[in-house]
N, C-alpha and C positions, 0 to 999 in steps of 0.2 A: 138538973138544973136549967131553968126557964130562961131563955134566950128572947130579947124582945127587940124585932127588928125597927128600925125607924120608918116612919111612916111612907118617903119617899121611897124606901127601897121594897118597902110591900106593894106598894102601888107600880113600880117597875117589873117586880114580878109577876104581878097578876097582868099587866098589858103583855109581858112575855108568854106567858100561858096562853091567853086568850088567842095572841097571833099565831101561837103554835098551832091550837086546834082548829082556828081557820083556815092556815095553810094546811094542814093534814085534811080536812074535812071536806073542804070547798074549791080548793084549787082542781080544775081538770087536769086529768093526766093519770099514768101510773102512779102507783104508791110511792114506789122508788124514787122517781120526781118530784113529788109532794115531800118527800122528807129530805129532797135534797133542796129544798127552798128553805129549810131550816138550817142549812151548813154553812158555816162561814166562808165562801167560797174563794174570796181573795185571800184572806188568811191562810186558808189550807193552801191555795195554790202557791204562796209565798214561802210555805214551810215546806212542802214537795220540794219546791224547785231549790231552796237551799241543801235539802239532804241530797237531792241528786247531784249535785255540783261539788261535794265531798269526797275527795282523793282516798279511792280504797286502797289499803295495804295490797302489795303485790299477790301475796298468796290466797286473797280473796275473790280476786277479780275473775280468775276461770269459774268457778264454783258458782259466785253469787252473780253474774254476769250472765254466765251460761246457762242458768236455771231460768232468769228472766226471759232470755231469748228464745229458750224452748218454748214456753209458757205462753208467749205470745206468736211463735212462728218466723222469729225475724232470720232472716237468710243472711247467715255469718259469712258463707262461702262468697258473697257479692261487697262485702266490707274490704275498706282500701287496706286496712292493718289487721293484724292477727287480735282475738279477743283480750290477750294480757297486755297490749298496748294502750287499752283504754280506761284512762286512770280512775274514770267514774261513770255512773250510769248516763249524765248527760252528755258524755263524751261518747258513748255508744250511739245514745240517740241522735247526734247531729253528726253521726259518721257521712264520710265521704265513701263513693264506692269506687271499684276499683276501674283505673282508666279504659273507657271505650266500650263500658257495659250499657251505655245508655246513648247510643249515636242518634242523632238527630234527623228527623225524616226529611226526604231530598227536599230543595227549596223549589218552591211552587207558586202561582200567582196567588195573595191572598192569604198565604199560609198561617197559621195559629198552631203551635206545637203543644202537647200537653206539659206544664210547668213542673209537674210532680209525677209521682208513684202514688196511686190511690184509684178510688170508684167515683166514676162520674155518676152522682146521684141525681141530677137535676137539670135540665137544660130547656131553653124556650126562647120565647121572642119576650123584648121589654115591651109592653103595651100599658097606657096609661100610668106610666111612671112607675112600673111595679114587677117584678120578680116573683117567682114561685119558690117558696122555701119546703113546701110540701104539700099535698092534696087540701085545699081549702086554707090554706095559709100564706098569703102575699105578704111583700116586703117593699117598702119603698126605695128606690134606689137614691135620689136624693138624701136621704137618710144616712144608707149606708155609705155614700161618698159624702159624707157630713161637712168635708170641708173645702169641697168642690164647689164654688157658688154656679158653675154651669153644667151640673150634673145631669140636666134634663137634655143634654145634646145625645144623651145615649138612646133617646127613646126612639123605639123601632128596630133597635139594633137586637144582639143577641147575650143572654146569658147562659153559663156553664158552672154548675158545682162540683169541685172536687174534695173527696172527703179522704182524710187521710188516718188509716188506723195505728195501732201502737206498733204492729210489724212493719209498719212502709218505712221506706226513706224520706228522712224529714228536711230535706234540703230543697228550696224552692228555687226555678231555674227560669231564665227569660223567656217567654213563647214566642217572640215575632223578632222580625229585623227592625228596627226603627230608631225614634231618639227619647229620651226620658224627659218629661216635661213636668212630672210634679210627686211628691211624695207626701205622706200624711199618716198621723196616728189617732185614733179614738180611745181614751180612758174610759171602757164600755164595763159591763158586768162580765161574769166569767161562767155563765151556766154552759155544760156538758154541750157538745155537739155530736150527737149519735140518734139514732132512730127515735127515741121514746123522744128526744127534746125536739128533734125538728120537726115531730109529727104533733106536738101539744103547746110548744113555747112559741106565742106568737113574737113576729118579729124579730127573731133569735138573733140574725145577723146582724140587724142593725142596731141591737143592745149591746152585744159581746163586745169586749175589747178587740182590735183590729189594726192593722196597717194597709197602707194602700201605696201602690205604686203605679204610674200611668207613662204611657209612653205612644208617639206618633207613631205610624207605620212609614217604611220608605222602602224604597227600591220594591221588591215585588209584595211588598206588603202596602205599597202606597194605597191610601185611601181608607184606612183602618184605624182605628184608635182603641187600645186596649189598657183597661184598667185591670189589675191585679188584686184582689183584696183577701188580705191573710187573718184569718177570723181566728180568734183565741178559743179556749176553753177552760173548763174548771181542770185545774194543773197544769195550764199551759198556758201560762199568764207571759212567757217569753215568744213574743210575735218580733223578729228583728230583721231589719232590712240592712241587706249590704252596704258597706261604709261607703263604698263607690258612689252611690247614689247620693251621699248626704254631703259630699265635699267637704266633709273636716268641721261639718257644722251639726248640732245635736236634734235629733227630730223632738219636736214637744211631746209631752205628755199626752196632749191633746189640741192638736195644731198640725199646718202644713208648711211645706215647705217647695217654693218653684225649684227647676231644676233646670240648668240652662242648654236643654237638648242636647244632654251625652248620648253619644252614638251608644246602641245595644244590638246584641247578635243572639239569634236563638241560641238556649244552651249556656248562657254565661250564668254565673251566680246572680239571683235576684235577693232571696233571703234566707232565714232558717225559720222552723219551728223548732221550740224547746221542748218536746214531746211532740202529740200532734193534734191536727185539727182540721181546718177546712180551706179551699181557695176558691173563691168566687170569680172567674173571670167575665167580666162586660167588654162585649164588643160592639164598637160605634163606628163613629166615622161617614164620611161621603159615601162610601162604596159599601157600608153594612147590609145593604138589600141586596147587594150581588153575593153576599159570603153565605155559604151554606155548610152545617157542620156535618161531618162526617161519622161520629159518632154521639148517639146521645144517651147510654149509659153503659155500665159494666166497667170490667177493670183497665185501668190502662197505665201507662209506664211513660216517666219522663221522656220527651222528644217524640213522642207517636203523634201522628196529625190529628187534631180534633177538627179541622175546617177548612175550608180554601172558598177561593170564587169559584162560583159554578161555570 
């Protein structure tokens, strides 16, 4: 039997095929990344997020979650609870660690401690309004901090980019002693944030979904201002700021909220990644020129010192 498609449907199919050919043949980067350009990343992330929150039968948790942990190298000995106590994959990903495993580095003038377990993959000065995503790929700080009308004040400061892999602990913690001044969220795209993407997708961090938390340093951190930008990725649509910083309000899908200088202490809960992604720290303030990074690459643990006044 011959089927005849309406003209609009044939035109839509032709357009889709031409677009697929363009993405696959002329988009720069690895073939896997070009193929991902055709994948419905937001819908896929929503489906994966839904599946990850489904409660597993108790008898399945050990085999399924254990196999997942083995595959990615998750250190279950550090988890707060035994594996059988986690009802879903998402619960395992957002697990807390056993008390005392990540002590904060000793207080020092101008200290900034790592907010996460992860890998420091990029760092440097903020110059001409730009930070570096990867060699040859800058991005704009004013776009990264989309809902901060005075983002240019971080000029001359520092940026540090921390990548979280699936095996890492996925809670984010306060990196300084200070007062929280603002939070925001940007409803962006959901490209993966890995070596292939950071090296080939221009302005990746300013394009992806993200949330921002900003604090003014006090006490030993006086003279600094720190913005922590939590960047989402494919299958990491959940970028959640701790409810404490919202004061009972709802964070807009694409907008910001002023925070009435709530005090914060290094190591407190800042937010959570539902799966894994990247945190970009921006360090500015009147004493940013006196601040020196102590680490510029490599593995870090939450609470380890990233830099301080020289």
